[in-house]
C-alpha positions in Angstrom: -45.5 -34.8 -132.1 -46.9 -38.0 -130.6 -43.9 -40.0 -128.7 -43.2 -43.3 -130.4 -44.3 -45.2 -127.4 -47.6 -43.4 -127.8 -47.4 -44.9 -131.7 -46.4 -47.4 -131.1 -49.6 -48.8 -128.8 -51.8 -47.5 -131.7 -53.9 -50.7 -133.2 -51.7 -51.2 -136.7 -54.5 -49.4 -139.4 -54.1 -46.4 -137.7 -50.0 -46.3 -136.4 -49.5 -47.0 -140.1 -51.4 -43.9 -141.3 -49.6 -41.9 -138.5 -46.8 -42.9 -139.6 -47.4 -41.8 -142.8 -48.1 -38.9 -142.1 -45.5 -38.3 -140.2 -42.8 -39.1 -142.6 -44.9 -36.6 -145.5 -44.7 -33.9 -142.7 -41.1 -35.0 -142.9 -40.5 -34.9 -145.9 -42.0 -31.1 -146.8 -40.2 -29.6 -143.8 -36.4 -31.0 -144.7 -37.6 -30.0 -148.7 -37.7 -26.3 -147.3 -34.4 -26.3 -145.3 -35.5 -27.3 -141.7 -34.6 -29.3 -139.1 -36.3 -32.5 -137.6 -35.3 -35.5 -135.6 -34.1 -37.6 -137.4 -33.6 -40.4 -134.6 -37.1 -39.5 -134.0 -38.2 -40.2 -138.0 -35.8 -43.6 -138.0 -37.8 -44.8 -135.0 -41.5 -44.1 -136.8 -39.5 -46.0 -140.1 -38.6 -49.4 -136.9 -42.5 -49.3 -136.4 -43.6 -49.5 -140.3 -41.1 -52.4 -141.2 -41.6 -54.1 -138.1 -44.8 -54.3 -138.6 -47.0 -57.9 -138.4 -49.3 -55.8 -141.3 -49.6 -57.5 -144.4 -50.4 -54.8 -146.5 -46.7 -53.9 -146.3 -45.2 -54.7 -148.7 -41.2 -56.1 -148.7 -40.2 -53.6 -150.9 -41.2 -51.1 -148.5 -39.7 -52.3 -145.1 -36.2 -52.9 -147.2 -36.9 -49.0 -147.7 -38.0 -48.1 -144.5 -34.7 -49.7 -142.9 -32.4 -48.7 -145.6 -33.2 -44.6 -143.7 -31.4 -46.2 -141.0 -28.6 -46.5 -142.6 -28.7 -42.8 -144.3 -26.9 -39.6 -143.2 -26.2 -37.1 -145.5 -29.5 -34.8 -145.6 -30.2 -34.5 -149.4 -30.0 -38.2 -149.6 -31.9 -38.9 -146.4 -34.9 -36.6 -147.9 -35.0 -38.7 -151.1 -35.1 -42.3 -148.7 -37.6 -40.7 -146.6 -40.1 -39.2 -149.8 -39.7 -42.5 -151.4 -40.9 -44.6 -148.3 -44.2 -41.9 -148.2 -44.8 -42.8 -151.4 -44.2 -46.4 -151.2 -46.4 -46.9 -147.5 -49.3 -44.8 -149.5 -49.6 -47.0 -151.9 -49.5 -50.0 -149.9 -52.5 -48.8 -147.9 -54.0 -47.7 -151.0 -53.3 -43.4 -151.4 -52.6 -41.8 -154.3 -51.6 -37.9 -154.5 -54.4 -37.2 -156.9 -57.8 -37.7 -157.1 -58.2 -36.8 -160.6 -60.4 -39.2 -162.3 -61.1 -39.9 -165.9 -63.1 -42.3 -168.5 -61.4 -44.3 -171.5 -63.4 -46.1 -173.2 -61.9 -46.8 -177.3 -58.7 -48.8 -177.5 -56.1 -46.8 -180.0 -54.2 -48.5 -183.1 -50.7 -48.3 -182.0 -49.7 -48.9 -185.4 -50.7 -45.5 -187.6 -48.1 -43.8 -184.5 -45.0 -41.6 -186.7 -42.1 -42.5 -184.2 -39.0 -40.9 -183.4 -36.4 -42.1 -181.5 -36.7 -40.5 -177.9 -36.8 -41.4 -174.8 -38.8 -40.5 -171.9 -37.3 -41.7 -168.2 -39.6 -40.5 -165.7 -37.6 -40.3 -162.5 -40.2 -41.2 -159.5 -43.5 -39.3 -160.5 -45.9 -39.5 -157.6 -49.2 -38.9 -159.1 -50.8 -41.5 -161.5 -52.7 -38.8 -162.6 -49.7 -36.9 -164.4 -48.0 -40.6 -164.7 -50.9 -40.6 -167.2 -51.2 -37.3 -168.8 -47.0 -38.0 -169.6 -47.5 -41.0 -171.8 -51.2 -40.0 -173.8 -49.0 -36.3 -174.6 -45.8 -39.0 -175.6 -48.1 -40.8 -178.3 -48.5 -37.7 -179.3 -44.9 -36.3 -180.1 -43.7 -40.1 -181.5 -41.9 -41.3 -178.6 -40.5 -44.3 -178.8 -40.3 -45.7 -175.2 -41.2 -44.8 -171.8 -38.4 -45.8 -169.3 -39.7 -45.5 -165.0 -37.5 -45.0 -162.7 -39.0 -47.1 -159.3 -40.3 -46.1 -157.3 -42.7 -44.0 -159.4 -46.3 -44.4 -159.3 -47.5 -47.1 -161.4 -48.5 -46.9 -164.9 -51.6 -49.6 -164.4 -53.3 -47.9 -162.1 -57.1 -47.1 -163.0 -56.1 -43.1 -163.1 -52.5 -43.8 -165.0 -54.9 -45.6 -167.4 -58.2 -42.8 -167.4 -55.8 -40.1 -168.2 -53.7 -41.4 -170.6 -57.0 -41.9 -172.1 -55.3 -45.6 -173.9 -51.9 -44.5 -174.2 -50.2 -46.5 -172.4 -50.9 -49.4 -174.5 -49.9 -47.4 -177.6 -46.3 -46.7 -176.2 -43.4 -49.8 -175.0 -42.8 -49.0 -170.9 -40.6 -50.4 -168.3 -40.3 -49.6 -164.7 -36.3 -51.0 -163.5 -34.3 -49.5 -160.8 -32.4 -46.3 -161.0 -29.3 -48.2 -161.9 -30.6 -50.4 -164.4 -31.9 -47.4 -166.2 -28.3 -46.0 -165.8 -27.0 -48.4 -167.3 -30.1 -48.7 -170.3 -29.1 -45.0 -171.0 -25.2 -45.3 -171.7 -24.2 -44.6 -175.0 -27.5 -42.3 -175.3 -27.8 -38.4 -175.2 -29.0 -37.4 -172.6 -31.0 -34.2 -170.7 -32.8 -33.6 -168.0 -35.8 -31.2 -167.8 -34.8 -29.0 -165.0 -33.8 -25.5 -162.5 -31.5 -23.8 -164.2 -30.6 -25.1 -167.4 -30.3 -24.0 -171.3 -33.7 -21.9 -172.1 -35.8 -23.6 -174.6 -35.5 -21.7 -177.2 -31.9 -21.9 -177.4 -31.4 -25.2 -176.2 -29.8 -28.2 -179.6 -32.5 -30.9 -178.8 -30.8 -34.2 -180.0 -31.9 -36.1 -183.5 -32.2 -39.2 -180.8 -31.9 -39.4 -177.3 -33.5 -39.0 -173.6 -35.4 -36.4 -171.9 -35.5 -37.1 -167.4 -38.6 -35.8 -166.1 -38.2 -35.3 -162.4 -40.9 -36.0 -159.5 -43.4 -33.0 -158.7 -41.9 -32.6 -155.0 -38.6 -33.1 -155.5 -37.5 -32.8 -159.3 -35.0 -34.3 -160.7 -32.7 -37.0 -158.6 -29.3 -36.3 -158.3 -27.6 -39.7 -160.0 -30.4 -39.1 -163.1 -29.6 -35.2 -162.8 -25.7 -36.2 -162.9 -26.4 -38.5 -166.0 -27.6 -35.7 -167.6 -24.8 -33.1 -166.7 -22.2 -36.0 -167.7 -24.0 -35.6 -171.2 -26.2 -32.6 -172.4 -27.3 -31.2 -168.9 -30.7 -29.4 -168.7 -33.3 -27.4 -170.4 -35.2 -24.9 -168.7 -39.0 -23.0 -169.9 -38.3 -19.3 -168.7 -41.5 -18.4 -166.8 -42.7 -15.3 -166.1 -45.7 -16.0 -163.5 -46.1 -15.8 -159.9 -46.0 -19.5 -159.7 -42.4 -19.8 -160.8 -43.6 -23.6 -161.3 -45.6 -25.6 -163.9 -47.6 -28.9 -163.3 -45.1 -32.1 -164.3 -47.1 -33.2 -167.4 -48.0 -29.4 -168.7 -44.1 -29.1 -168.3 -43.1 -32.1 -170.6 -46.4 -31.2 -172.9 -44.5 -28.2 -173.7 -41.2 -29.5 -174.2 -41.8 -32.3 -176.2 -43.4 -29.9 -179.1 -40.8 -27.6 -179.1 -38.2 -31.2 -178.9 -40.2 -32.6 -181.8 -40.4 -29.7 -184.2 -36.6 -28.8 -183.9 -36.3 -32.4 -184.9 -39.0 -32.6 -188.1 -37.8 -29.4 -189.0 -34.1 -30.6 -189.5 -35.7 -33.9 -191.5 -37.7 -31.6 -193.4 -34.8 -29.4 -194.6 -32.7 -32.3 -195.1 -35.3 -33.8 -197.4 
């Protein structure tokens, strides 16, 4: 492990890239239940928020400062994961490198819209964000709310993988607290492990689903909001991997939600 003194002596660009890699490695280690030198991580974060490099935004500096105040392992893990994403974003790095082109504009007036809200809880990959928009457009989603810091909807890779659907669905990126407030009175559930299986879950005719990040799933506060309402829905799997790409899992969920609600509407008509 490189010492803080050695790290501080590096050129700013090299130092920031190294700091980002150190925090990324720490997130992976902590996620797997391993211990890590927390004081060392806080010193790495200090180097980031004190850097004169103007690429590091004030929001990223505040996030790194916040880590100094965290003591609970679970909350520290989330704070570090947010910091890694924000540092990488400031430096122009992305988690996914799949690239697509899109040349046609879509007409949003032809969409059949259902009162479905999708909450993206800190998705890191712009490719996955764009893929979620494309699927959401196909299954009548009314709006998408993005918990900051989720990968930007305006990122070129998000736009390309969405195939124009970032322009057909209303969306807003807000803080976690603002989105929890916006969901007040709504029926809310989360796509997460340990829930009711997909074929047994009773979907609401109007409500919101929370989709968690690729690395950590749904965050504690957002999961608590879902558990206080309709709870969790899970997709049964029989493979060796035991998990799906988040955009793929979202597609399976939306097909089931749309089909169940559409069937109920047909039976009432």
